[in-house]
C-alpha positions, 0 to 999 in steps of 0.5 A, spaced: 874 454 568 876 454 560 875 448 556 881 444 554 883 443 547 885 436 544 892 439 544 892 441 551 888 434 553 893 430 550 899 434 553 896 433 560 895 425 559 902 425 556 905 428 562 901 423 567 903 417 563 911 420 563 910 420 570 908 412 570 914 411 565 919 414 570 917 409 576 921 404 578 917 398 574 914 403 569 920 404 565 920 396 563 913 397 561 910 399 554 906 405 554 900 401 553 902 398 559 903 404 563 896 406 561 893 400 564 896 401 570 894 408 570 887 406 569 887 401 574 890 406 580 884 410 577 879 404 579 882 404 586 882 411 587 874 411 585 873 405 589 877 408 595 873 415 594 866 412 592 866 415 585 863 411 580 868 410 575 864 407 569 859 413 570 865 418 569 868 414 564 861 414 560 860 422 561 867 423 559 866 418 553 860 422 551 863 429 552 869 427 547 864 424 542 860 431 542 866 435 542 870 431 536 870 434 529 865 430 525 861 428 531 856 434 530 859 437 537 861 443 533 868 443 537 874 446 533 881 444 534 
C-alpha cells in the first residue's frame, strides 16, 4: 500500500468529519464537537472489537512525528 501524503490524510479526515457534520445532530455541533464524536465512536469501536485505542493512538502519533518535516523523519509533503 502506498503511503498517504499529508494532504491526502487531511482530505480523508475532512471527508469523514463532513459525514459527522451532515448527521441530524452534527450540523448543530462545531467542527471540534464532531471530532470529539468521531473519537468517541472510535473508542466504542475499539472496545467492541478488542482493539487497543491508546496503543493505536500512540503508534499513530509516533508515525506522525517521524513523518513530519523537521522531526528527522525525512518525509516530504
